[in-house]
GUPALUM-504422 format. One record per atom (N, C-alpha, C, CB): residue number from 0; x, y, z; atom name. Coordinates in nm, 2 decimals. Glycine has a CB too. Layout:
N
<NUM, <X, Y, Z>, 'CA'> ...
END
This chain:
68
<0, <7.11, -7.78, -1.07>, 'N'> <0, <7.10, -7.64, -1.04>, 'CA'> <0, <6.96, -7.60, -0.99>, 'C'> <0, <7.15, -7.55, -1.16>, 'CB'> <1, <6.96, -7.53, -0.88>, 'N'> <1, <6.83, -7.50, -0.82>, 'CA'> <1, <6.74, -7.41, -0.91>, 'C'> <1, <6.85, -7.43, -0.69>, 'CB'> <2, <6.80, -7.31, -0.98>, 'N'> <2, <6.72, -7.23, -1.06>, 'CA'> <2, <6.65, -7.31, -1.18>, 'C'> <2, <6.80, -7.12, -1.12>, 'CB'> <3, <6.72, -7.41, -1.22>, 'N'> <3, <6.66, -7.49, -1.33>, 'CA'> <3, <6.53, -7.56, -1.29>, 'C'> <3, <6.76, -7.59, -1.38>, 'CB'> <4, <6.51, -7.58, -1.16>, 'N'> <4, <6.39, -7.65, -1.11>, 'CA'> <4, <6.27, -7.55, -1.12>, 'C'> <4, <6.41, -7.70, -0.97>, 'CB'> <5, <6.29, -7.42, -1.14>, 'N'> <5, <6.18, -7.33, -1.14>, 'CA'> <5, <6.12, -7.31, -1.28>, 'C'> <5, <6.23, -7.19, -1.09>, 'CB'> <6, <5.99, -7.29, -1.29>, 'N'> <6, <5.93, -7.25, -1.42>, 'CA'> <6, <5.96, -7.11, -1.45>, 'C'> <6, <5.78, -7.28, -1.42>, 'CB'> <7, <5.94, -7.07, -1.58>, 'N'> <7, <5.98, -6.93, -1.62>, 'CA'> <7, <5.92, -6.82, -1.54>, 'C'> <7, <5.93, -6.91, -1.76>, 'CB'> <8, <5.80, -6.83, -1.50>, 'N'> <8, <5.74, -6.72, -1.42>, 'CA'> <8, <5.80, -6.71, -1.28>, 'C'> <8, <5.59, -6.75, -1.40>, 'CB'> <9, <5.83, -6.82, -1.22>, 'N'> <9, <5.89, -6.82, -1.09>, 'CA'> <9, <6.03, -6.77, -1.10>, 'C'> <9, <5.89, -6.97, -1.03>, 'CB'> <10, <6.10, -6.81, -1.20>, 'N'> <10, <6.24, -6.77, -1.22>, 'CA'> <10, <6.25, -6.62, -1.24>, 'C'> <10, <6.31, -6.85, -1.33>, 'CB'> <11, <6.16, -6.57, -1.33>, 'N'> <11, <6.16, -6.43, -1.36>, 'CA'> <11, <6.14, -6.34, -1.24>, 'C'> <11, <6.05, -6.40, -1.47>, 'CB'> <12, <6.04, -6.38, -1.16>, 'N'> <12, <6.00, -6.30, -1.04>, 'CA'> <12, <6.12, -6.31, -0.94>, 'C'> <12, <5.87, -6.35, -0.97>, 'CB'> <13, <6.18, -6.42, -0.92>, 'N'> <13, <6.29, -6.43, -0.82>, 'CA'> <13, <6.41, -6.35, -0.87>, 'C'> <13, <6.33, -6.58, -0.81>, 'CB'> <14, <6.44, -6.36, -1.00>, 'N'> <14, <6.56, -6.28, -1.05>, 'CA'> <14, <6.54, -6.13, -1.04>, 'C'> <14, <6.59, -6.32, -1.19>, 'CB'> <15, <6.41, -6.09, -1.07>, 'N'> <15, <6.38, -5.94, -1.06>, 'CA'> <15, <6.39, -5.90, -0.92>, 'C'> <15, <6.25, -5.91, -1.12>, 'CB'> <16, <6.35, -5.98, -0.83>, 'N'> <16, <6.36, -5.94, -0.69>, 'CA'> <16, <6.51, -5.94, -0.64>, 'C'> <16, <6.28, -6.03, -0.60>, 'CB'> <17, <6.58, -6.05, -0.67>, 'N'> <17, <6.71, -6.07, -0.61>, 'CA'> <17, <6.82, -5.99, -0.69>, 'C'> <17, <6.75, -6.21, -0.62>, 'CB'> <18, <6.81, -5.99, -0.82>, 'N'> <18, <6.92, -5.92, -0.90>, 'CA'> <18, <6.88, -5.78, -0.94>, 'C'> <18, <6.96, -6.00, -1.02>, 'CB'> <19, <6.75, -5.77, -0.97>, 'N'> <19, <6.70, -5.64, -1.02>, 'CA'> <19, <6.67, -5.55, -0.91>, 'C'> <19, <6.58, -5.66, -1.11>, 'CB'> <20, <6.66, -5.60, -0.79>, 'N'> <20, <6.62, -5.53, -0.67>, 'CA'> <20, <6.50, -5.45, -0.68>, 'C'> <20, <6.74, -5.43, -0.63>, 'CB'> <21, <6.40, -5.51, -0.75>, 'N'> <21, <6.27, -5.44, -0.77>, 'CA'> <21, <6.17, -5.48, -0.65>, 'C'> <21, <6.21, -5.48, -0.90>, 'CB'> <22, <6.08, -5.39, -0.63>, 'N'> <22, <5.98, -5.41, -0.53>, 'CA'> <22, <5.87, -5.51, -0.59>, 'C'> <22, <5.91, -5.28, -0.48>, 'CB'> <23, <5.79, -5.56, -0.50>, 'N'> <23, <5.68, -5.64, -0.55>, 'CA'> <23, <5.59, -5.57, -0.65>, 'C'> <23, <5.59, -5.70, -0.44>, 'CB'> <24, <5.56, -5.44, -0.62>, 'N'> <24, <5.48, -5.36, -0.71>, 'CA'> <24, <5.55, -5.34, -0.85>, 'C'> <24, <5.45, -5.22, -0.65>, 'CB'> <25, <5.68, -5.31, -0.85>, 'N'> <25, <5.76, -5.29, -0.97>, 'CA'> <25, <5.77, -5.42, -1.05>, 'C'> <25, <5.90, -5.24, -0.94>, 'CB'> <26, <5.78, -5.53, -0.98>, 'N'> <26, <5.78, -5.66, -1.05>, 'CA'> <26, <5.65, -5.69, -1.12>, 'C'> <26, <5.82, -5.78, -0.96>, 'CB'> <27, <5.54, -5.66, -1.05>, 'N'> <27, <5.41, -5.68, -1.10>, 'CA'> <27, <5.39, -5.60, -1.22>, 'C'> <27, <5.30, -5.65, -0.99>, 'CB'> <28, <5.43, -5.47, -1.22>, 'N'> <28, <5.41, -5.38, -1.33>, 'CA'> <28, <5.50, -5.43, -1.45>, 'C'> <28, <5.45, -5.24, -1.30>, 'CB'> <29, <5.62, -5.47, -1.42>, 'N'> <29, <5.71, -5.51, -1.53>, 'CA'> <29, <5.66, -5.64, -1.60>, 'C'> <29, <5.85, -5.54, -1.47>, 'CB'> <30, <5.60, -5.73, -1.53>, 'N'> <30, <5.56, -5.85, -1.59>, 'CA'> <30, <5.41, -5.85, -1.62>, 'C'> <30, <5.58, -5.97, -1.49>, 'CB'> <31, <5.34, -5.75, -1.59>, 'N'> <31, <5.19, -5.74, -1.62>, 'CA'> <31, <5.11, -5.84, -1.54>, 'C'> <31, <5.17, -5.76, -1.76>, 'CB'> <32, <5.15, -5.86, -1.41>, 'N'> <32, <5.08, -5.95, -1.33>, 'CA'> <32, <5.04, -5.88, -1.20>, 'C'> <32, <5.16, -6.08, -1.30>, 'CB'> <33, <4.96, -5.94, -1.12>, 'N'> <33, <4.91, -5.88, -0.99>, 'CA'> <33, <5.02, -5.90, -0.88>, 'C'> <33, <4.78, -5.94, -0.94>, 'CB'> <34, <5.02, -5.82, -0.78>, 'N'> <34, <5.11, -5.83, -0.67>, 'CA'> <34, <5.09, -5.96, -0.60>, 'C'> <34, <5.09, -5.71, -0.57>, 'CB'> <35, <4.97, -6.01, -0.59>, 'N'> <35, <4.94, -6.14, -0.53>, 'CA'> <35, <5.01, -6.25, -0.61>, 'C'> <35, <4.79, -6.17, -0.53>, 'CB'> <36, <5.01, -6.24, -0.74>, 'N'> <36, <5.08, -6.34, -0.82>, 'CA'> <36, <5.23, -6.34, -0.80>, 'C'> <36, <5.04, -6.32, -0.97>, 'CB'> <37, <5.28, -6.22, -0.79>, 'N'> <37, <5.42, -6.20, -0.75>, 'CA'> <37, <5.45, -6.28, -0.62>, 'C'> <37, <5.46, -6.05, -0.74>, 'CB'> <38, <5.37, -6.26, -0.52>, 'N'> <38, <5.39, -6.32, -0.39>, 'CA'> <38, <5.38, -6.47, -0.40>, 'C'> <38, <5.30, -6.27, -0.29>, 'CB'> <39, <5.28, -6.52, -0.48>, 'N'> <39, <5.27, -6.67, -0.48>, 'CA'> <39, <5.38, -6.73, -0.57>, 'C'> <39, <5.13, -6.70, -0.55>, 'CB'> <40, <5.42, -6.66, -0.67>, 'N'> <40, <5.54, -6.72, -0.75>, 'CA'> <40, <5.67, -6.72, -0.67>, 'C'> <40, <5.56, -6.64, -0.88>, 'CB'> <41, <5.69, -6.62, -0.59>, 'N'> <41, <5.81, -6.61, -0.50>, 'CA'> <41, <5.80, -6.72, -0.40>, 'C'> <41, <5.82, -6.48, -0.44>, 'CB'> <42, <5.68, -6.74, -0.34>, 'N'> <42, <5.67, -6.85, -0.24>, 'CA'> <42, <5.70, -6.98, -0.30>, 'C'> <42, <5.52, -6.84, -0.18>, 'CB'> <43, <5.64, -7.01, -0.42>, 'N'> <43, <5.67, -7.14, -0.48>, 'CA'> <43, <5.82, -7.16, -0.52>, 'C'> <43, <5.58, -7.16, -0.61>, 'CB'> <44, <5.88, -7.05, -0.57>, 'N'> <44, <6.02, -7.05, -0.61>, 'CA'> <44, <6.11, -7.08, -0.49>, 'C'> <44, <6.06, -6.92, -0.67>, 'CB'> <45, <6.08, -7.01, -0.38>, 'N'> <45, <6.16, -7.03, -0.26>, 'CA'> <45, <6.14, -7.18, -0.20>, 'C'> <45, <6.12, -6.93, -0.15>, 'CB'> <46, <6.02, -7.23, -0.21>, 'N'> <46, <6.00, -7.36, -0.16>, 'CA'> <46, <6.07, -7.46, -0.25>, 'C'> <46, <5.85, -7.40, -0.16>, 'CB'> <47, <6.07, -7.45, -0.38>, 'N'> <47, <6.14, -7.54, -0.47>, 'CA'> <47, <6.29, -7.53, -0.45>, 'C'> <47, <6.11, -7.51, -0.61>, 'CB'> <48, <6.35, -7.41, -0.43>, 'N'> <48, <6.49, -7.39, -0.41>, 'CA'> <48, <6.53, -7.46, -0.28>, 'C'> <48, <6.53, -7.25, -0.41>, 'CB'> <49, <6.45, -7.43, -0.17>, 'N'> <49, <6.49, -7.49, -0.04>, 'CA'> <49, <6.48, -7.65, -0.05>, 'C'> <49, <6.39, -7.45, 0.07>, 'CB'> <50, <6.38, -7.70, -0.12>, 'N'> <50, <6.37, -7.85, -0.13>, 'CA'> <50, <6.49, -7.90, -0.21>, 'C'> <50, <6.24, -7.88, -0.20>, 'CB'> <51, <6.53, -7.83, -0.32>, 'N'> <51, <6.64, -7.87, -0.40>, 'CA'> <51, <6.77, -7.87, -0.32>, 'C'> <51, <6.66, -7.78, -0.52>, 'CB'> <52, <6.79, -7.76, -0.24>, 'N'> <52, <6.92, -7.75, -0.16>, 'CA'> <52, <6.92, -7.85, -0.05>, 'C'> <52, <6.92, -7.61, -0.10>, 'CB'> <53, <6.81, -7.87, 0.02>, 'N'> <53, <6.80, -7.98, 0.12>, 'CA'> <53, <6.83, -8.11, 0.06>, 'C'> <53, <6.66, -7.98, 0.19>, 'CB'> <54, <6.78, -8.14, -0.06>, 'N'> <54, <6.80, -8.27, -0.12>, 'CA'> <54, <6.95, -8.29, -0.15>, 'C'> <54, <6.72, -8.28, -0.25>, 'CB'> <55, <7.01, -8.18, -0.20>, 'N'> <55, <7.15, -8.19, -0.24>, 'CA'> <55, <7.24, -8.21, -0.11>, 'C'> <55, <7.19, -8.06, -0.31>, 'CB'> <56, <7.20, -8.14, -0.01>, 'N'> <56, <7.28, -8.15, 0.12>, 'CA'> <56, <7.27, -8.30, 0.17>, 'C'> <56, <7.23, -8.06, 0.23>, 'CB'> <57, <7.15, -8.35, 0.17>, 'N'> <57, <7.13, -8.49, 0.21>, 'CA'> <57, <7.21, -8.59, 0.13>, 'C'> <57, <6.98, -8.53, 0.21>, 'CB'> <58, <7.20, -8.57, -0.01>, 'N'> <58, <7.28, -8.66, -0.10>, 'CA'> <58, <7.43, -8.65, -0.07>, 'C'> <58, <7.25, -8.62, -0.24>, 'CB'> <59, <7.48, -8.53, -0.05>, 'N'> <59, <7.62, -8.51, -0.02>, 'CA'> <59, <7.66, -8.57, 0.11>, 'C'> <59, <7.66, -8.36, -0.02>, 'CB'> <60, <7.58, -8.56, 0.21>, 'N'> <60, <7.61, -8.62, 0.34>, 'CA'> <60, <7.61, -8.77, 0.33>, 'C'> <60, <7.50, -8.58, 0.44>, 'CB'> <61, <7.52, -8.83, 0.25>, 'N'> <61, <7.52, -8.97, 0.23>, 'CA'> <61, <7.64, -9.02, 0.15>, 'C'> <61, <7.39, -9.02, 0.16>, 'CB'> <62, <7.68, -8.95, 0.06>, 'N'> <62, <7.80, -8.98, -0.02>, 'CA'> <62, <7.92, -8.98, 0.07>, 'C'> <62, <7.82, -8.89, -0.14>, 'CB'> <63, <7.93, -8.88, 0.16>, 'N'> <63, <8.05, -8.87, 0.25>, 'CA'> <63, <8.05, -8.99, 0.34>, 'C'> <63, <8.04, -8.74, 0.33>, 'CB'> <64, <7.94, -9.04, 0.38>, 'N'> <64, <7.94, -9.16, 0.47>, 'CA'> <64, <7.98, -9.28, 0.40>, 'C'> <64, <7.80, -9.18, 0.54>, 'CB'> <65, <7.95, -9.29, 0.27>, 'N'> <65, <7.99, -9.41, 0.19>, 'CA'> <65, <8.14, -9.41, 0.15>, 'C'> <65, <7.90, -9.41, 0.06>, 'CB'> <66, <8.20, -9.30, 0.15>, 'N'> <66, <8.34, -9.29, 0.12>, 'CA'> <66, <8.43, -9.34, 0.24>, 'C'> <66, <8.38, -9.15, 0.07>, 'CB'> <67, <8.51, -9.44, 0.21>, 'N'> <67, <8.60, -9.49, 0.32>, 'CA'> <67, <8.70, -9.39, 0.37>, 'C'> <67, <8.66, -9.62, 0.28>, 'CB'> 
END
């Protein structure tokens, strides 16, 4: 699961943005961190999720080719 690849801080920020529909400023206030930290955690979270999804797609494509 892609969310499992995130550390707690990255996951919290991503969930507050996506599910809580909070702004960067609201997330920063809720977690007691700076807006810059919110941005960097989101950037890392997105990169990890993209990498995980890309890896899964590649693995699935390879499995499909191996199946007769």
